PyMOL Python script that loads the backbone (N, CA, C, O; Angstrom):
from pymol import cmd

cmd.read_pdbstr("""\
ATOM      1  N   MET A   1      26.617 -62.659 -46.381  1.00  0.00           N
ATOM      2  CA  MET A   1      25.709 -62.184 -44.660  1.00  0.00           C
ATOM      3  C   MET A   1      25.273 -60.621 -44.644  1.00  0.00           C
ATOM      4  O   MET A   1      25.906 -59.720 -44.094  1.00  0.00           O
ATOM      5  N   TYR A   2      24.133 -60.498 -45.318  1.00  0.00           N
ATOM      6  CA  TYR A   2      22.835 -59.264 -44.621  1.00  0.00           C
ATOM      7  C   TYR A   2      23.640 -58.502 -43.564  1.00  0.00           C
ATOM      8  O   TYR A   2      24.447 -58.868 -42.709  1.00  0.00           O
ATOM      9  N   PRO A   3      23.196 -57.455 -43.880  1.00  0.00           N
ATOM     10  CA  PRO A   3      23.426 -56.216 -42.564  1.00  0.00           C
ATOM     11  C   PRO A   3      22.055 -56.961 -41.216  1.00  0.00           C
ATOM     12  O   PRO A   3      22.519 -57.038 -40.078  1.00  0.00           O
ATOM     13  N   ASP A   4      20.997 -57.300 -41.325  1.00  0.00           N
ATOM     14  CA  ASP A   4      20.319 -58.103 -40.641  1.00  0.00           C
ATOM     15  C   ASP A   4      20.599 -59.050 -40.514  1.00  0.00           C
ATOM     16  O   ASP A   4      20.029 -59.394 -39.479  1.00  0.00           O
ATOM     17  N   ASP A   5      21.185 -59.895 -40.895  1.00  0.00           N
ATOM     18  CA  ASP A   5      21.839 -60.975 -39.643  1.00  0.00           C
ATOM     19  C   ASP A   5      22.659 -59.947 -38.693  1.00  0.00           C
ATOM     20  O   ASP A   5      21.818 -59.437 -37.953  1.00  0.00           O
ATOM     21  N   THR A   6      23.502 -59.606 -38.500  1.00  0.00           N
ATOM     22  CA  THR A   6      24.409 -58.810 -37.967  1.00  0.00           C
ATOM     23  C   THR A   6      23.326 -58.501 -36.753  1.00  0.00           C
ATOM     24  O   THR A   6      23.575 -58.894 -35.613  1.00  0.00           O
ATOM     25  N   ILE A   7      22.486 -58.000 -36.962  1.00  0.00           N
ATOM     26  CA  ILE A   7      21.178 -57.424 -35.951  1.00  0.00           C
ATOM     27  C   ILE A   7      20.942 -58.696 -35.051  1.00  0.00           C
ATOM     28  O   ILE A   7      21.123 -58.973 -33.865  1.00  0.00           O
ATOM     29  N   GLU A   8      20.384 -59.434 -36.324  1.00  0.00           N
ATOM     30  CA  GLU A   8      19.363 -60.279 -35.647  1.00  0.00           C
ATOM     31  C   GLU A   8      20.590 -61.689 -34.952  1.00  0.00           C
ATOM     32  O   GLU A   8      19.934 -62.414 -34.203  1.00  0.00           O
ATOM     33  N   THR A   9      21.878 -62.097 -35.035  1.00  0.00           N
ATOM     34  CA  THR A   9      22.485 -62.261 -34.081  1.00  0.00           C
ATOM     35  C   THR A   9      22.618 -62.025 -32.752  1.00  0.00           C
ATOM     36  O   THR A   9      22.602 -62.862 -31.850  1.00  0.00           O
ATOM     37  N   SER A  10      22.811 -60.313 -32.632  1.00  0.00           N
ATOM     38  CA  SER A  10      22.784 -59.667 -31.629  1.00  0.00           C
ATOM     39  C   SER A  10      22.111 -59.640 -30.253  1.00  0.00           C
ATOM     40  O   SER A  10      22.285 -59.459 -29.048  1.00  0.00           O
ATOM     41  N   VAL A  11      21.142 -59.965 -31.309  1.00  0.00           N
ATOM     42  CA  VAL A  11      19.657 -59.416 -30.319  1.00  0.00           C
ATOM     43  C   VAL A  11      19.657 -60.919 -30.108  1.00  0.00           C
ATOM     44  O   VAL A  11      19.555 -60.890 -28.882  1.00  0.00           O
ATOM     45  N   THR A  12      19.702 -62.350 -30.438  1.00  0.00           N
ATOM     46  CA  THR A  12      19.630 -63.516 -29.733  1.00  0.00           C
ATOM     47  C   THR A  12      20.114 -63.832 -29.072  1.00  0.00           C
ATOM     48  O   THR A  12      19.626 -64.647 -28.288  1.00  0.00           O
ATOM     49  N   SER A  13      22.075 -63.154 -28.898  1.00  0.00           N
ATOM     50  CA  SER A  13      22.512 -62.905 -28.172  1.00  0.00           C
ATOM     51  C   SER A  13      22.273 -62.533 -26.834  1.00  0.00           C
ATOM     52  O   SER A  13      22.028 -63.039 -25.739  1.00  0.00           O
ATOM     53  N   ALA A  14      22.387 -61.812 -27.190  1.00  0.00           N
ATOM     54  CA  ALA A  14      21.344 -60.232 -25.889  1.00  0.00           C
ATOM     55  C   ALA A  14      20.233 -61.069 -25.627  1.00  0.00           C
ATOM     56  O   ALA A  14      20.543 -61.559 -24.542  1.00  0.00           O
ATOM     57  N   ILE A  15      19.333 -61.454 -25.885  1.00  0.00           N
ATOM     58  CA  ILE A  15      18.759 -62.035 -24.977  1.00  0.00           C
ATOM     59  C   ILE A  15      19.081 -63.351 -24.161  1.00  0.00           C
ATOM     60  O   ILE A  15      18.708 -63.497 -22.997  1.00  0.00           O
ATOM     61  N   THR A  16      19.709 -64.173 -24.771  1.00  0.00           N
ATOM     62  CA  THR A  16      19.646 -65.399 -23.657  1.00  0.00           C
ATOM     63  C   THR A  16      21.135 -64.329 -22.722  1.00  0.00           C
ATOM     64  O   THR A  16      22.192 -64.959 -22.755  1.00  0.00           O
ATOM     65  N   SER A  17      21.194 -63.612 -22.346  1.00  0.00           N
ATOM     66  CA  SER A  17      21.586 -62.505 -21.274  1.00  0.00           C
ATOM     67  C   SER A  17      20.586 -62.932 -19.857  1.00  0.00           C
ATOM     68  O   SER A  17      19.412 -62.595 -19.703  1.00  0.00           O
ATOM     69  N   THR A  18      21.133 -63.476 -19.231  1.00  0.00           N
ATOM     70  CA  THR A  18      20.129 -63.831 -17.734  1.00  0.00           C
ATOM     71  C   THR A  18      19.835 -62.520 -16.730  1.00  0.00           C
ATOM     72  O   THR A  18      19.010 -62.246 -15.858  1.00  0.00           O
ATOM     73  N   ASP A  19      20.969 -61.881 -17.350  1.00  0.00           N
ATOM     74  CA  ASP A  19      21.702 -60.241 -15.902  1.00  0.00           C
ATOM     75  C   ASP A  19      20.762 -59.303 -16.325  1.00  0.00           C
ATOM     76  O   ASP A  19      20.809 -58.264 -15.667  1.00  0.00           O
ATOM     77  N   LYS A  20      19.500 -59.344 -17.653  1.00  0.00           N
ATOM     78  CA  LYS A  20      19.425 -58.457 -18.148  1.00  0.00           C
ATOM     79  C   LYS A  20      18.105 -57.969 -17.281  1.00  0.00           C
ATOM     80  O   LYS A  20      17.329 -58.777 -16.772  1.00  0.00           O
ATOM     81  N   ARG A  21      17.913 -56.087 -17.151  1.00  0.00           N
ATOM     82  CA  ARG A  21      16.933 -55.778 -16.490  1.00  0.00           C
ATOM     83  C   ARG A  21      15.789 -55.061 -18.033  1.00  0.00           C
ATOM     84  O   ARG A  21      14.597 -54.756 -18.005  1.00  0.00           O
ATOM     85  N   ALA A  22      16.480 -55.023 -18.846  1.00  0.00           N
ATOM     86  CA  ALA A  22      15.444 -54.517 -19.621  1.00  0.00           C
ATOM     87  C   ALA A  22      15.912 -54.777 -21.517  1.00  0.00           C
ATOM     88  O   ALA A  22      16.966 -54.496 -22.087  1.00  0.00           O
ATOM     89  N   TYR A  23      14.944 -55.256 -21.937  1.00  0.00           N
ATOM     90  CA  TYR A  23      15.227 -55.470 -23.503  1.00  0.00           C
ATOM     91  C   TYR A  23      14.389 -54.080 -24.994  1.00  0.00           C
ATOM     92  O   TYR A  23      13.354 -53.434 -25.161  1.00  0.00           O
ATOM     93  N   THR A  24      15.714 -54.325 -25.691  1.00  0.00           N
ATOM     94  CA  THR A  24      15.484 -53.124 -26.564  1.00  0.00           C
ATOM     95  C   THR A  24      13.591 -53.887 -27.634  1.00  0.00           C
ATOM     96  O   THR A  24      12.892 -54.901 -27.652  1.00  0.00           O
ATOM     97  N   VAL A  25      13.648 -52.720 -28.193  1.00  0.00           N
ATOM     98  CA  VAL A  25      12.050 -52.716 -29.033  1.00  0.00           C
ATOM     99  C   VAL A  25      12.257 -54.242 -29.423  1.00  0.00           C
ATOM    100  O   VAL A  25      11.675 -55.268 -29.070  1.00  0.00           O
ATOM    101  N   ALA A  26      13.911 -53.851 -30.778  1.00  0.00           N
ATOM    102  CA  ALA A  26      14.104 -55.253 -30.875  1.00  0.00           C
ATOM    103  C   ALA A  26      13.973 -56.772 -30.558  1.00  0.00           C
ATOM    104  O   ALA A  26      13.500 -57.698 -31.219  1.00  0.00           O
ATOM    105  N   GLU A  27      14.570 -56.716 -29.280  1.00  0.00           N
ATOM    106  CA  GLU A  27      14.475 -57.679 -28.876  1.00  0.00           C
ATOM    107  C   GLU A  27      12.898 -58.128 -28.292  1.00  0.00           C
ATOM    108  O   GLU A  27      12.836 -59.349 -28.150  1.00  0.00           O
ATOM    109  N   VAL A  28      11.762 -57.493 -27.967  1.00  0.00           N
ATOM    110  CA  VAL A  28      10.997 -57.468 -27.908  1.00  0.00           C
ATOM    111  C   VAL A  28      10.326 -58.432 -28.993  1.00  0.00           C
ATOM    112  O   VAL A  28       9.856 -59.542 -28.742  1.00  0.00           O
ATOM    113  N   ALA A  29      10.369 -57.718 -30.431  1.00  0.00           N
ATOM    114  CA  ALA A  29      10.264 -58.309 -31.355  1.00  0.00           C
ATOM    115  C   ALA A  29      10.564 -59.498 -32.158  1.00  0.00           C
ATOM    116  O   ALA A  29       9.846 -60.075 -32.975  1.00  0.00           O
ATOM    117  N   ALA A  30      11.961 -59.802 -31.709  1.00  0.00           N
ATOM    118  CA  ALA A  30      12.409 -61.045 -31.976  1.00  0.00           C
ATOM    119  C   ALA A  30      12.055 -62.219 -31.099  1.00  0.00           C
ATOM    120  O   ALA A  30      12.011 -63.421 -31.362  1.00  0.00           O
ATOM    121  N   LEU A  31      11.831 -61.602 -30.065  1.00  0.00           N
ATOM    122  CA  LEU A  31      10.806 -62.838 -28.813  1.00  0.00           C
ATOM    123  C   LEU A  31       9.948 -62.854 -29.063  1.00  0.00           C
ATOM    124  O   LEU A  31       9.572 -63.956 -28.664  1.00  0.00           O
ATOM    125  N   LEU A  32       8.849 -62.219 -29.688  1.00  0.00           N
ATOM    126  CA  LEU A  32       7.558 -62.684 -29.909  1.00  0.00           C
ATOM    127  C   LEU A  32       7.223 -62.795 -31.895  1.00  0.00           C
ATOM    128  O   LEU A  32       6.227 -62.603 -32.593  1.00  0.00           O
ATOM    129  N   GLN A  33       8.386 -63.124 -32.121  1.00  0.00           N
ATOM    130  CA  GLN A  33       8.344 -63.452 -33.696  1.00  0.00           C
ATOM    131  C   GLN A  33       7.611 -62.130 -33.959  1.00  0.00           C
ATOM    132  O   GLN A  33       6.477 -62.597 -34.061  1.00  0.00           O
ATOM    133  N   ILE A  34       7.460 -60.863 -34.133  1.00  0.00           N
ATOM    134  CA  ILE A  34       6.615 -60.026 -34.954  1.00  0.00           C
ATOM    135  C   ILE A  34       7.370 -58.448 -34.692  1.00  0.00           C
ATOM    136  O   ILE A  34       8.101 -58.011 -33.803  1.00  0.00           O
ATOM    137  N   SER A  35       6.721 -57.802 -36.081  1.00  0.00           N
ATOM    138  CA  SER A  35       7.165 -57.114 -36.844  1.00  0.00           C
ATOM    139  C   SER A  35       7.586 -55.908 -35.723  1.00  0.00           C
ATOM    140  O   SER A  35       7.093 -55.832 -34.598  1.00  0.00           O
ATOM    141  N   MET A  36       8.907 -54.709 -36.441  1.00  0.00           N
ATOM    142  CA  MET A  36       9.094 -53.826 -35.074  1.00  0.00           C
ATOM    143  C   MET A  36       7.909 -52.838 -35.316  1.00  0.00           C
ATOM    144  O   MET A  36       8.564 -51.819 -35.533  1.00  0.00           O
ATOM    145  N   SER A  37       6.865 -52.534 -35.402  1.00  0.00           N
ATOM    146  CA  SER A  37       6.210 -51.642 -35.553  1.00  0.00           C
ATOM    147  C   SER A  37       5.278 -51.887 -34.283  1.00  0.00           C
ATOM    148  O   SER A  37       5.151 -51.295 -33.211  1.00  0.00           O
ATOM    149  N   LYS A  38       4.551 -53.244 -34.975  1.00  0.00           N
ATOM    150  CA  LYS A  38       3.486 -54.132 -33.672  1.00  0.00           C
ATOM    151  C   LYS A  38       4.324 -54.104 -32.134  1.00  0.00           C
ATOM    152  O   LYS A  38       3.801 -54.023 -31.022  1.00  0.00           O
ATOM    153  N   ALA A  39       5.716 -54.194 -32.451  1.00  0.00           N
ATOM    154  CA  ALA A  39       6.203 -54.163 -31.057  1.00  0.00           C
ATOM    155  C   ALA A  39       6.396 -52.425 -30.544  1.00  0.00           C
ATOM    156  O   ALA A  39       6.695 -52.088 -29.399  1.00  0.00           O
ATOM    157  N   TYR A  40       6.273 -51.968 -31.104  1.00  0.00           N
ATOM    158  CA  TYR A  40       6.545 -50.292 -30.555  1.00  0.00           C
ATOM    159  C   TYR A  40       4.971 -50.180 -30.304  1.00  0.00           C
ATOM    160  O   TYR A  40       4.610 -50.233 -29.128  1.00  0.00           O
ATOM    161  N   GLU A  41       4.260 -50.071 -31.031  1.00  0.00           N
ATOM    162  CA  GLU A  41       2.036 -50.301 -30.925  1.00  0.00           C
ATOM    163  C   GLU A  41       1.781 -50.611 -29.693  1.00  0.00           C
ATOM    164  O   GLU A  41       1.104 -49.932 -28.920  1.00  0.00           O
ATOM    165  N   LEU A  42       2.697 -52.405 -29.284  1.00  0.00           N
ATOM    166  CA  LEU A  42       2.209 -52.755 -27.620  1.00  0.00           C
ATOM    167  C   LEU A  42       2.810 -51.698 -26.630  1.00  0.00           C
ATOM    168  O   LEU A  42       2.116 -51.060 -25.839  1.00  0.00           O
ATOM    169  N   CYS A  43       4.642 -51.534 -26.794  1.00  0.00           N
ATOM    170  CA  CYS A  43       4.586 -50.552 -25.935  1.00  0.00           C
ATOM    171  C   CYS A  43       4.114 -48.912 -25.723  1.00  0.00           C
ATOM    172  O   CYS A  43       4.332 -48.058 -24.864  1.00  0.00           O
ATOM    173  N   ARG A  44       3.267 -48.979 -27.131  1.00  0.00           N
ATOM    174  CA  ARG A  44       2.438 -47.557 -26.893  1.00  0.00           C
ATOM    175  C   ARG A  44       0.962 -47.824 -26.151  1.00  0.00           C
ATOM    176  O   ARG A  44       0.168 -46.982 -25.733  1.00  0.00           O
ATOM    177  N   GLN A  45       0.837 -49.727 -26.126  1.00  0.00           N
ATOM    178  CA  GLN A  45      -0.424 -49.245 -25.670  1.00  0.00           C
ATOM    179  C   GLN A  45       0.179 -49.487 -24.320  1.00  0.00           C
ATOM    180  O   GLN A  45      -0.826 -49.709 -23.645  1.00  0.00           O
ATOM    181  N   GLY A  46       0.888 -49.550 -23.766  1.00  0.00           N
ATOM    182  CA  GLY A  46       1.038 -49.848 -22.519  1.00  0.00           C
ATOM    183  C   GLY A  46       1.278 -51.177 -22.358  1.00  0.00           C
ATOM    184  O   GLY A  46       1.747 -51.395 -21.241  1.00  0.00           O
ATOM    185  N   HIS A  47       1.135 -52.223 -23.071  1.00  0.00           N
ATOM    186  CA  HIS A  47       1.228 -53.654 -22.496  1.00  0.00           C
ATOM    187  C   HIS A  47       1.790 -53.840 -20.836  1.00  0.00           C
ATOM    188  O   HIS A  47       1.102 -54.249 -19.902  1.00  0.00           O
ATOM    189  N   PHE A  48       3.556 -53.320 -20.765  1.00  0.00           N
ATOM    190  CA  PHE A  48       4.213 -53.177 -20.274  1.00  0.00           C
ATOM    191  C   PHE A  48       5.151 -52.427 -19.789  1.00  0.00           C
ATOM    192  O   PHE A  48       5.400 -51.556 -20.622  1.00  0.00           O
ATOM    193  N   LYS A  49       5.939 -52.298 -18.666  1.00  0.00           N
ATOM    194  CA  LYS A  49       6.510 -50.702 -18.638  1.00  0.00           C
ATOM    195  C   LYS A  49       7.568 -50.204 -19.528  1.00  0.00           C
ATOM    196  O   LYS A  49       8.384 -51.107 -19.709  1.00  0.00           O
ATOM    197  N   THR A  50       7.871 -49.161 -20.138  1.00  0.00           N
ATOM    198  CA  THR A  50       8.954 -48.529 -21.138  1.00  0.00           C
ATOM    199  C   THR A  50       9.334 -47.701 -20.544  1.00  0.00           C
ATOM    200  O   THR A  50       8.556 -47.069 -19.830  1.00  0.00           O
ATOM    201  N   LYS A  51      10.800 -47.357 -20.615  1.00  0.00           N
ATOM    202  CA  LYS A  51      11.756 -45.953 -19.836  1.00  0.00           C
ATOM    203  C   LYS A  51      12.049 -45.511 -21.868  1.00  0.00           C
ATOM    204  O   LYS A  51      12.389 -46.254 -22.789  1.00  0.00           O
ATOM    205  N   LYS A  52      11.746 -44.140 -21.851  1.00  0.00           N
ATOM    206  CA  LYS A  52      12.432 -43.433 -23.142  1.00  0.00           C
ATOM    207  C   LYS A  52      14.159 -42.823 -23.308  1.00  0.00           C
ATOM    208  O   LYS A  52      14.245 -41.658 -23.695  1.00  0.00           O
ATOM    209  N   ILE A  53      15.373 -43.513 -23.052  1.00  0.00           N
ATOM    210  CA  ILE A  53      16.088 -43.014 -23.336  1.00  0.00           C
ATOM    211  C   ILE A  53      16.892 -42.704 -24.477  1.00  0.00           C
ATOM    212  O   ILE A  53      17.560 -43.397 -25.244  1.00  0.00           O
ATOM    213  N   GLY A  54      16.496 -40.692 -24.332  1.00  0.00           N
ATOM    214  CA  GLY A  54      17.004 -39.888 -25.416  1.00  0.00           C
ATOM    215  C   GLY A  54      15.629 -40.414 -27.046  1.00  0.00           C
ATOM    216  O   GLY A  54      14.470 -40.034 -27.205  1.00  0.00           O
ATOM    217  N   ARG A  55      16.296 -41.157 -27.727  1.00  0.00           N
ATOM    218  CA  ARG A  55      15.220 -41.541 -28.862  1.00  0.00           C
ATOM    219  C   ARG A  55      15.124 -43.034 -28.558  1.00  0.00           C
ATOM    220  O   ARG A  55      14.321 -43.645 -29.263  1.00  0.00           O
ATOM    221  N   SER A  56      15.946 -43.896 -27.429  1.00  0.00           N
ATOM    222  CA  SER A  56      15.918 -45.006 -27.486  1.00  0.00           C
ATOM    223  C   SER A  56      14.675 -45.377 -26.342  1.00  0.00           C
ATOM    224  O   SER A  56      14.449 -44.534 -25.474  1.00  0.00           O
ATOM    225  N   VAL A  57      13.903 -46.615 -26.360  1.00  0.00           N
ATOM    226  CA  VAL A  57      13.200 -47.503 -25.692  1.00  0.00           C
ATOM    227  C   VAL A  57      13.404 -48.608 -25.414  1.00  0.00           C
ATOM    228  O   VAL A  57      13.792 -49.418 -26.256  1.00  0.00           O
ATOM    229  N   ARG A  58      13.147 -48.980 -23.884  1.00  0.00           N
ATOM    230  CA  ARG A  58      13.683 -50.160 -22.912  1.00  0.00           C
ATOM    231  C   ARG A  58      12.411 -50.549 -22.503  1.00  0.00           C
ATOM    232  O   ARG A  58      11.665 -49.602 -22.258  1.00  0.00           O
ATOM    233  N   VAL A  59      12.123 -51.232 -22.414  1.00  0.00           N
ATOM    234  CA  VAL A  59      11.328 -52.090 -21.950  1.00  0.00           C
ATOM    235  C   VAL A  59      11.617 -53.394 -21.162  1.00  0.00           C
ATOM    236  O   VAL A  59      11.996 -54.507 -21.527  1.00  0.00           O
ATOM    237  N   SER A  60      11.247 -52.764 -19.719  1.00  0.00           N
ATOM    238  CA  SER A  60      10.586 -53.722 -18.472  1.00  0.00           C
ATOM    239  C   SER A  60      11.192 -55.037 -18.700  1.00  0.00           C
ATOM    240  O   SER A  60      10.621 -55.319 -19.754  1.00  0.00           O
ATOM    241  N   LYS A  61      11.992 -56.093 -18.433  1.00  0.00           N
ATOM    242  CA  LYS A  61      12.025 -57.500 -18.883  1.00  0.00           C
ATOM    243  C   LYS A  61      10.857 -58.300 -17.431  1.00  0.00           C
ATOM    244  O   LYS A  61      10.256 -59.339 -17.703  1.00  0.00           O
ATOM    245  N   LEU A  62      10.684 -57.593 -15.875  1.00  0.00           N
ATOM    246  CA  LEU A  62       9.859 -58.327 -15.282  1.00  0.00           C
ATOM    247  C   LEU A  62       8.557 -57.959 -16.317  1.00  0.00           C
ATOM    248  O   LEU A  62       7.916 -58.707 -17.055  1.00  0.00           O
ATOM    249  N   SER A  63       8.438 -56.567 -16.079  1.00  0.00           N
ATOM    250  CA  SER A  63       6.696 -56.271 -16.841  1.00  0.00           C
ATOM    251  C   SER A  63       6.520 -57.068 -18.114  1.00  0.00           C
ATOM    252  O   SER A  63       5.388 -57.426 -18.440  1.00  0.00           O
ATOM    253  N   PHE A  64       7.519 -57.350 -18.813  1.00  0.00           N
ATOM    254  CA  PHE A  64       7.086 -58.002 -20.334  1.00  0.00           C
ATOM    255  C   PHE A  64       7.175 -59.757 -19.999  1.00  0.00           C
ATOM    256  O   PHE A  64       6.669 -60.663 -20.661  1.00  0.00           O
ATOM    257  N   ASP A  65       7.802 -59.830 -19.044  1.00  0.00           N
ATOM    258  CA  ASP A  65       7.671 -61.464 -18.545  1.00  0.00           C
ATOM    259  C   ASP A  65       6.462 -61.937 -17.891  1.00  0.00           C
ATOM    260  O   ASP A  65       5.987 -63.067 -18.011  1.00  0.00           O
ATOM    261  N   GLU A  66       5.865 -60.699 -16.980  1.00  0.00           N
ATOM    262  CA  GLU A  66       4.483 -60.947 -16.264  1.00  0.00           C
ATOM    263  C   GLU A  66       3.782 -61.231 -17.683  1.00  0.00           C
ATOM    264  O   GLU A  66       3.262 -62.294 -18.023  1.00  0.00           O
ATOM    265  N   TRP A  67       3.888 -59.975 -18.487  1.00  0.00           N
ATOM    266  CA  TRP A  67       3.042 -60.532 -19.129  1.00  0.00           C
ATOM    267  C   TRP A  67       2.358 -60.525 -20.258  1.00  0.00           C
ATOM    268  O   TRP A  67       1.336 -60.014 -20.717  1.00  0.00           O
ATOM    269  N   PHE A  68       3.792 -61.722 -20.790  1.00  0.00           N
ATOM    270  CA  PHE A  68       3.608 -62.828 -21.591  1.00  0.00           C
ATOM    271  C   PHE A  68       3.104 -63.827 -20.867  1.00  0.00           C
ATOM    272  O   PHE A  68       1.988 -64.238 -21.183  1.00  0.00           O
ATOM    273  N   ASP A  69       3.682 -64.330 -19.942  1.00  0.00           N
ATOM    274  CA  ASP A  69       2.892 -65.144 -18.383  1.00  0.00           C
ATOM    275  C   ASP A  69       1.654 -65.135 -18.216  1.00  0.00           C
ATOM    276  O   ASP A  69       1.058 -66.200 -18.061  1.00  0.00           O
ATOM    277  N   ASN A  70       1.042 -64.016 -18.211  1.00  0.00           N
ATOM    278  CA  ASN A  70       0.134 -64.192 -18.855  1.00  0.00           C
ATOM    279  C   ASN A  70      -1.267 -64.218 -19.735  1.00  0.00           C
ATOM    280  O   ASN A  70      -2.419 -64.213 -19.300  1.00  0.00           O
ATOM    281  N   GLN A  71      -0.860 -64.245 -20.966  1.00  0.00           N
ATOM    282  CA  GLN A  71      -1.553 -64.013 -22.006  1.00  0.00           C
ATOM    283  C   GLN A  71      -1.975 -65.384 -22.643  1.00  0.00           C
ATOM    284  O   GLN A  71      -2.657 -65.404 -23.667  1.00  0.00           O
TER     285      GLN A  71
END
""", "prot")
cmd.dss("prot")
cmd.show_as("cartoon", "prot")
cmd.util.cbc("prot")
cmd.orient("prot")
């Protein structure tokens, strides 16, 4: 098992949670099957609401879902 497998497993299990209010950028990247740098780019471009908590970025699940549904 590679270290990346552990991250992907935790991201996948976190994504299936229905009570989430926010995604990590890694979860957004996994959902869209894009690179982390592209996911950060989407955040910077303002496609969905984000909050910076320390050095971490969280993406509003509601705004992400609305953006995704309208694409």
